[in-house]
C-alpha positions as CSV (number, residue, x, y, z in Angstrom):
1,M,-111.8,-244.1,-108.4
2,S,-113.1,-244.8,-111.9
3,E,-110.5,-241.6,-113.1
4,Q,-107.5,-243.0,-111.7
5,L,-104.6,-244.9,-113.6
6,R,-104.1,-248.7,-112.1
7,Y,-101.0,-250.5,-112.3
8,V,-101.2,-254.1,-111.6
9,F,-98.2,-256.2,-111.1
10,E,-97.2,-259.4,-108.8
11,I,-94.8,-259.9,-106.6
12,P,-91.6,-262.3,-107.9
13,E,-89.8,-264.8,-105.6
14,D,-86.8,-262.8,-105.2
15,R,-88.9,-259.7,-103.2
16,Q,-90.2,-262.3,-100.8
17,G,-90.0,-260.4,-97.6
18,K,-89.2,-256.8,-99.2
19,R,-90.7,-253.6,-97.7
20,L,-93.7,-252.7,-100.3
21,D,-92.0,-249.2,-100.9
22,S,-88.8,-250.6,-101.7
23,V,-90.6,-252.9,-104.0
24,L,-93.1,-250.5,-105.5
25,A,-89.9,-247.6,-105.8
26,A,-88.2,-250.9,-108.0
27,L,-90.8,-251.7,-109.8
28,M,-91.9,-248.0,-110.8
29,D,-88.8,-246.3,-112.6
30,E,-90.5,-242.7,-112.3
31,L,-90.9,-243.3,-108.1
32,S,-88.9,-242.6,-105.6
33,R,-88.6,-244.4,-102.5
34,T,-89.9,-241.5,-100.6
35,A,-93.0,-241.0,-103.1
36,A,-93.5,-244.9,-103.0
37,Q,-94.1,-244.4,-99.1
38,K,-96.1,-240.8,-99.5
39,L,-98.6,-243.0,-102.0
40,I,-98.7,-245.9,-99.6
41,D,-99.4,-243.4,-96.7
42,E,-102.4,-241.5,-99.2
43,G,-104.0,-245.1,-99.6
44,R,-103.4,-245.5,-103.1
45,V,-101.5,-249.3,-102.7
46,Q,-103.3,-252.7,-102.5
47,V,-102.2,-255.6,-101.6
48,N,-104.3,-258.3,-103.4
49,D,-108.3,-256.7,-102.3
50,R,-107.5,-254.8,-99.2
51,I,-105.6,-251.4,-99.2
52,E,-102.2,-251.6,-97.6
53,T,-101.2,-248.0,-95.4
54,S,-97.6,-249.9,-93.5
55,R,-95.0,-248.9,-95.5
56,K,-92.7,-251.4,-94.0
57,Y,-95.4,-254.4,-95.1
58,K,-93.4,-257.5,-95.9
59,V,-95.0,-258.3,-99.5
60,K,-95.4,-262.3,-100.7
61,S,-94.5,-264.2,-103.5
62,G,-97.4,-264.1,-105.8
63,E,-98.9,-261.4,-104.3
64,E,-100.9,-258.6,-106.5
65,I,-100.0,-255.6,-105.9
66,I,-102.3,-252.9,-107.2
67,L,-101.1,-248.8,-107.4
68,M,-103.7,-246.2,-108.2
69,L,-102.6,-243.1,-109.7
70,E,-104.2,-239.6,-110.9
71,P,-104.2,-239.2,-114.1
72,S,-101.3,-236.8,-116.0
73,R,-102.5,-233.5,-115.4
74,S,-100.2,-230.2,-115.6
75,L,-97.9,-230.7,-113.0
76,E,-96.2,-228.1,-110.6
77,V,-92.9,-228.7,-110.5
78,L,-90.9,-226.4,-108.0
79,P,-87.3,-225.5,-107.5
80,E,-85.6,-227.7,-105.3
81,N,-81.9,-227.3,-103.6
82,I,-80.4,-230.8,-104.4
83,P,-76.6,-231.0,-105.2
84,L,-75.9,-232.0,-109.3
85,T,-72.7,-232.9,-110.4
86,I,-72.2,-230.4,-113.3
87,I,-69.2,-231.7,-115.9
88,Y,-69.5,-229.0,-118.1
89,E,-72.2,-226.0,-118.5
90,D,-72.2,-222.9,-120.5
91,E,-74.9,-220.5,-121.9
92,S,-76.3,-223.1,-124.3
93,L,-76.2,-226.5,-122.6
94,L,-75.2,-228.4,-119.3
95,V,-73.6,-232.3,-119.0
96,V,-75.1,-233.6,-115.5
97,D,-73.3,-236.8,-113.6
98,K,-76.7,-238.3,-112.4
99,P,-76.2,-240.8,-109.4
100,R,-77.9,-243.7,-109.3
101,G,-81.7,-243.6,-107.7
102,L,-82.2,-239.8,-108.9
103,V,-85.5,-239.8,-111.0
104,V,-85.0,-237.3,-114.0
105,H,-88.2,-235.8,-114.1
106,P,-91.5,-235.5,-112.5
107,A,-94.6,-238.0,-113.1
108,P,-98.2,-238.7,-112.1
109,G,-97.3,-239.6,-108.0
110,N,-93.8,-238.0,-108.0
111,N,-93.5,-234.0,-108.9
112,S,-90.7,-233.3,-106.4
113,G,-87.2,-234.9,-105.3
114,T,-86.4,-235.0,-109.1
115,L,-83.7,-233.9,-111.3
116,V,-85.6,-231.5,-112.9
117,N,-86.7,-229.8,-109.4
118,A,-82.6,-229.5,-108.9
119,L,-82.1,-227.8,-112.2
120,L,-85.0,-225.1,-111.8
121,Y,-83.1,-224.2,-108.6
122,H,-79.7,-224.2,-110.3
123,C,-81.0,-222.7,-113.6
124,G,-83.9,-220.9,-112.6
125,D,-85.9,-219.9,-115.9
126,R,-82.6,-220.5,-118.0
127,L,-83.6,-224.2,-119.4
128,S,-85.6,-225.2,-123.0
129,T,-89.0,-225.3,-123.2
130,I,-89.8,-227.6,-125.7
131,N,-90.6,-230.3,-123.3
132,G,-93.5,-228.4,-121.5
133,A,-92.9,-227.4,-118.0
134,S,-92.6,-231.2,-116.6
135,R,-89.6,-231.6,-118.3
136,P,-87.8,-228.5,-118.9
137,G,-84.5,-228.9,-120.4
138,I,-84.7,-232.7,-120.9
139,V,-83.5,-233.5,-124.0
140,H,-82.6,-237.6,-123.2
141,R,-83.5,-239.5,-120.0
142,I,-81.3,-242.3,-118.3
143,D,-83.4,-244.6,-115.7
144,K,-83.9,-243.7,-111.9
145,D,-81.5,-246.7,-110.7
146,T,-78.6,-246.1,-113.8
147,S,-76.3,-243.6,-113.0
148,G,-74.4,-240.9,-115.6
149,L,-74.0,-238.7,-117.8
150,L,-77.1,-236.9,-119.3
151,M,-77.2,-233.8,-121.8
152,V,-79.1,-230.8,-120.6
153,A,-80.4,-227.9,-122.9
154,K,-80.5,-224.5,-121.7
155,T,-82.2,-222.3,-124.9
156,D,-84.5,-224.2,-127.4
157,Q,-82.3,-223.9,-130.2
158,A,-79.7,-225.9,-128.8
159,H,-82.3,-228.8,-127.5
160,C,-83.6,-228.7,-131.3
161,S,-79.9,-229.4,-132.5
162,L,-79.4,-232.2,-129.7
163,A,-82.7,-234.1,-129.9
164,E,-81.4,-234.0,-133.9
165,Q,-78.5,-235.6,-132.9
166,L,-80.2,-238.0,-131.3
167,A,-82.8,-238.8,-134.2
168,E,-79.8,-239.2,-136.9
169,H,-77.9,-241.6,-134.3
170,T,-74.9,-239.3,-133.7
171,V,-74.4,-238.5,-130.2
172,L,-72.3,-240.8,-128.7
173,R,-73.6,-243.1,-125.6
174,E,-71.6,-246.0,-124.2
175,Y,-72.8,-247.5,-121.0
176,R,-70.9,-249.6,-118.7
177,A,-72.7,-252.7,-117.5
178,I,-72.6,-256.0,-116.0
179,C,-74.2,-259.0,-117.1
180,H,-75.1,-262.5,-116.2
181,G,-73.1,-265.1,-117.9
182,R,-70.9,-264.6,-121.2
183,L,-71.4,-263.0,-124.0
184,P,-72.2,-265.2,-127.1
185,E,-69.0,-263.3,-128.6
186,A,-66.5,-260.8,-127.8
187,A,-68.2,-257.6,-129.6
188,G,-71.9,-258.0,-131.3
189,T,-75.0,-256.2,-132.2
190,I,-78.3,-256.8,-130.9
191,N,-81.2,-255.2,-133.5
192,A,-84.5,-255.8,-132.2
193,P,-87.4,-253.9,-131.7
194,I,-88.6,-252.8,-128.8
195,G,-92.3,-252.0,-127.4
196,R,-94.5,-252.4,-124.3
197,D,-94.6,-255.8,-123.0
198,P,-98.2,-257.4,-124.2
199,K,-98.2,-259.0,-120.6
200,N,-97.7,-256.4,-118.5
201,R,-97.5,-252.7,-119.6
202,L,-95.0,-251.9,-116.4
203,R,-92.2,-253.4,-118.8
204,M,-90.8,-253.1,-122.1
205,A,-90.2,-256.4,-124.2
206,V,-88.6,-257.0,-127.7
207,T,-91.8,-257.9,-129.7
208,P,-93.0,-257.2,-133.4
209,N,-96.5,-255.3,-131.8
210,N,-96.9,-251.7,-131.5
211,S,-92.5,-251.6,-131.3
212,K,-89.4,-249.4,-132.9
213,P,-86.4,-250.3,-134.3
214,A,-83.4,-251.1,-131.4
215,V,-80.3,-251.5,-132.0
216,T,-77.4,-252.1,-129.4
217,H,-73.7,-252.8,-129.9
218,Y,-71.7,-254.3,-127.4
219,R,-68.4,-255.3,-126.6
220,M,-66.7,-257.5,-123.8
221,L,-64.5,-255.8,-121.6
222,E,-63.6,-258.1,-118.7
223,E,-64.8,-262.4,-118.4
224,F,-65.5,-263.7,-115.0
225,A,-66.7,-266.9,-114.4
226,A,-70.9,-266.2,-114.2
227,Y,-70.5,-262.5,-115.1
228,T,-69.4,-260.4,-118.1
229,Y,-68.5,-256.5,-117.5
230,L,-69.0,-255.0,-120.9
231,A,-69.6,-251.5,-122.5
232,A,-72.7,-251.3,-124.7
233,V,-73.1,-248.7,-127.3
234,L,-76.7,-247.2,-128.2
235,E,-77.5,-246.4,-131.6
236,T,-81.4,-246.0,-130.5
237,G,-82.6,-244.4,-127.2
238,R,-86.0,-246.8,-126.5
239,T,-86.6,-247.1,-122.6
240,H,-84.9,-249.5,-121.0
241,Q,-83.0,-250.3,-124.2
242,I,-80.0,-252.1,-122.8
243,R,-81.8,-254.4,-120.1
244,V,-84.2,-255.4,-122.4
245,H,-82.1,-256.3,-125.1
246,L,-79.5,-258.3,-123.5
247,A,-82.5,-259.9,-121.1
248,H,-83.4,-260.8,-124.9
249,I,-80.4,-262.8,-125.2
250,H,-80.7,-264.5,-121.6
251,R,-77.6,-262.0,-120.3
252,P,-79.6,-260.1,-118.0
253,L,-77.7,-257.2,-115.6
254,L,-76.8,-258.0,-112.6
255,G,-79.3,-256.1,-109.8
256,D,-82.1,-255.6,-112.6
257,F,-85.4,-256.4,-110.6
258,I,-87.5,-255.8,-113.9
259,Y,-85.8,-257.8,-116.4
260,G,-83.0,-259.8,-114.3
261,A,-85.5,-263.0,-113.9
262,G,-84.6,-262.8,-109.8
263,R,-81.1,-263.8,-110.2
264,N,-79.2,-261.5,-107.6
265,P,-76.6,-263.1,-105.5
266,F,-74.7,-260.0,-104.4
267,R,-78.0,-258.2,-103.6
268,V,-77.7,-255.1,-105.9
269,E,-80.1,-252.6,-105.6
270,G,-80.7,-251.2,-109.2
271,Q,-79.2,-252.5,-112.0
272,L,-75.0,-252.0,-112.8
273,L,-75.7,-249.9,-115.6
274,H,-73.8,-246.5,-115.6
275,A,-74.1,-243.9,-118.4
276,G,-69.9,-243.7,-118.9
277,I,-69.2,-241.8,-122.3
278,L,-71.4,-239.3,-123.8
279,G,-70.3,-237.3,-126.7
280,F,-72.1,-234.9,-129.4
281,T,-71.7,-231.7,-131.2
282,H,-72.2,-228.2,-129.6
283,P,-75.2,-226.8,-130.9
284,K,-73.5,-223.1,-131.4
285,T,-69.9,-223.8,-132.1
286,G,-70.1,-227.0,-133.8
287,H,-67.4,-228.4,-132.0
288,R,-67.1,-232.1,-130.8
289,L,-67.7,-232.7,-127.3
290,V,-66.8,-235.8,-125.6
291,F,-67.1,-236.4,-121.8
292,E,-66.2,-239.3,-119.4
293,S,-67.9,-240.1,-116.2
294,P,-66.0,-242.7,-113.6
295,L,-67.7,-245.9,-112.5
296,P,-69.8,-245.5,-109.2
297,D,-67.9,-246.9,-106.1
298,K,-70.5,-249.9,-105.7
299,F,-69.7,-250.5,-109.2
300,D,-66.4,-250.6,-109.0
301,Q,-66.3,-251.9,-105.7
302,L,-68.1,-255.2,-107.5
303,L,-66.0,-255.5,-110.0
304,T,-63.2,-255.9,-107.7
305,R,-64.8,-258.5,-105.4
306,L,-65.5,-260.7,-109.1
307,R,-61.5,-260.1,-109.6
308,K,-60.7,-261.5,-106.8
309,A,-63.0,-264.4,-107.3
């Protein structure tokens, strides 16, 4: 056990009475619910001082949950016939519209059921190798519970070009989101460095310590009594950047369990965040490509409810 990785967190009030497997999946972006259930079955989850092997265990506010994982090793990642929504594809790259709930790449405790498994089935060995065997083709990622557009490199040349565009901030990444409250202004910029939260290693935070520059531009699209529908454009691409920045200005995303301070009156499972517009220069042709993804049905339905209210 001494070689295992330990993740420790405390159950917040808004998760009182929720199933253990769903709470684990919500807390760990790299875990699907199926993977969380497998870890519980294997005895890798403790509640306070005891191992809990019931997936249906109802957690209580204030309980300490300890997740024990094997250290990162070479993962055997196999092709899986998982449906993909492909917006664009050629010999250099493809653009995928990822559904909410799909983990992008394998991680300790979860080496199946991911976007990478689906890409291996669809593309075979025609994926870039720069990020190693567990992340073939992956140039950038979006969170498990964030839906929307993702570019995938088939060749190493395409991968290098796309990664360089990301570093130079020439890739257009525009998101749609619903946050709590009204924005401080109709349009603005949040420029605040992001790093690991020193108090909780499962979270990111705005912090001056061991952080990297992070810049998010936002604009209001619609305003409601207690919520705002907005567009957010990434200038940088830090982990959980939009979620962390909006929480930093006290406008957390609706449904965000990790950064949302427990306010979820619509019982949304997962943050309302959608990568709706993606634009970049094609690595081979030099043409500028821009793609757009419509809002998922549940996102659109909630907007309709807010408009009626």
